[in-house]
Residue, then its C-alpha position, 0 to 999 in steps of 0.5 A: m500500500i502507498k504510504s505517502i505521495k510527495i509532489s514537487a513543481l508539478k502544474s499548480i502543486e508547488n510542494l505536496d506531501m499527501q499521507c495515504k490510507k486505504l481509502n483516499i478522497i481528493a476533493g476541492t475547488n475547480s482547477s485546484g490540483k485534484s487531477t494533478a495529484v491523480q496525474a502524478l500517480l499515472l506519471v509514475s505508473q507509466n514511467v516505472l517500467s518504461k520511461e514514457g516521460l510526461n507524455g505517455s500511454r496513461v497521461s499526457l501533460g504537454e511541454f515541460k516548461t510551458e505546461a507541466k512545471n509549476h510557474n511560481i518556483v525556480a525548479e530544474s525538475i518535477d519530482i514525484t516520490i512514492t513511499a510504500i507502507d509494506y517496508e520501512d523507508c521503501s521509496l521510489k523517486i521519479s524526476f522529470l527534467g525536460n524530456t528526460v526521466d530519472v528513476t532513483d531510489d530515494k531512501l536507503c536500502g543498504a548497499k543493494e542495487l535498486l532492482g535487487c532490493e526486495a523493498d524496491k521490488c515492492v514499490y515497483r510491484l505496487l506502481s505497476n498494479i495501478k488501475y485507472l478509471s477516468c471521468n470520460r468512461i462510456g455510458a449506455q451502448d447497444t453493444y460493447a467491444k471485446h478485448y482480446v489483448n488483455e481480458n482483465d483490463i477494463g480500459v481507462n474509460g471502462e470500455y471493456a468492463l462488460y467483456c471482462l465481466h462476461k469472460s470472468n462471470n463464473v470466476q470465484l472471487d477471493e473470500e474478502l470480496i464476497k458479500d453475497s454468500s449465495s454465490e461466490t462468482l464475479l457476476a453474483q457479486v456484481n449483481y449484489w452491489l448493483e442491486f444494492v446501489l440501484n435496485t438493478t441486475i445485469q445479464i451479459e450475452d455473447i454475440v457469437g461470430t462477432d467482436v462485440i457483446k451486449a448487456r441487458y438490465a432488469v430494474g427490480k422485477s421488471r422485464v429486461m431492457r437494453p442499456k439505452n432504455i434505463g438510466s445512464g447511471v447504471s452503465y457508469l456504475i457497472s465499470i466501477l463495480v467490475m474494476c474493483l471486484i476483479a482487482g488483485k490483492d494490493d492493486i491501487l485503484i484510481i477512480e475519477n468522479p464515481e458519482i457521475h449520473l448517480h442519484p444522491k442516495a445511490q452515491s451514498k450507498l456507493c461509499e459502502f461498496l468503495y470502503f468494502i473494497a478498500k478494506s479487502g486490501r485494494q487501495i483506492f484513490i477517488e477524485t470527487h465533487s460530491d457532497h453525498v460521497f463525502n457525507g457518506i463517509r461521515v455517516g459510515i464513521a458515525t455509525d461505526s461501519m467505517d473506521k476513520y483511520d482507514i480513510a484520508v480526506n484531502f481538500f484542495e484549494l488555491d492560494k493567492r499565487n494559484c498554488t495548491i493548498n491541501t487541508v487534511i480533514d479530520f473527523g470526530s467519532k460521530g463523523q463531525i468535521t473538527n477542522h472545517v474550511e470554507g468551501l468544504f461541501d458547505q454550499f447547501d448551508t450557504d444557500l439555506d442561510k440566504m433563503l432564511g435571510i441570515 
């Protein structure tokens, strides 16, 4: 599991030291550095095994000086350091100097070479197991593409999620991922959570002799329908469920805006699923603008269904120089915020005060 992420001179981030937990929430104002923190992880991921630089298979940030480097500080390089919790002082540092990438061991591991050190292998293993689901994921379609190259890859936009579900629907999941004891298969667990969040279940059908499959959904006890005839939120949710449930132990999962097209009640219920996955040994990073996701975490803490020490909530905003400031939100035992900052999902209270004339 990642213990900390240190970022220096990347876009709006001057210096950031983000301490990580099992479930990590990144919230904040627009253009305040939330996506930049996610991009830092993706940059490390695309450079840890092959040096793709600032513009690669997972993220492209453009020119070093004019687009990627922070304009407010004098720095020769963009630096990202990842520290793992599995071994003490186990870190990996990646520096970007223009178009050059330098990968080094940031902490001492005796006199051993980087690739020969068990601790550093742990960092490499973690960072090579990053899974990413973007906010641009696909919605309802009549058919979905098959993916012959990697049947366990749902794609950054969730375009292969349903094919992964189809190919692995009868695969028995690890014990810690079983919520519905009536069946231990992937399809059964996906349907359990799909019904829990949206009162919906899914069926997958292979169109033999083609490169596509199709899905059908049933809402409650209604007849089955094709995706375009039900709410968009179902299609957006399915990729999250599949991504998380096929993830391996110690995988790192990054999900942008999990709340897309979901009703507030469903957003709150989704929090229970995400925490369940994080407790199973899969570390999760979420970028969100949803107060319902945020309050879902608070409810979990208040009802003792979630341990606040498993959760890190980071609130990003910009200072007067347009550099990122991160406030780590602290919760009391009943989910109350003990260090509230202006803009932290307080717009409802602000609007209510206006309506009441306060």
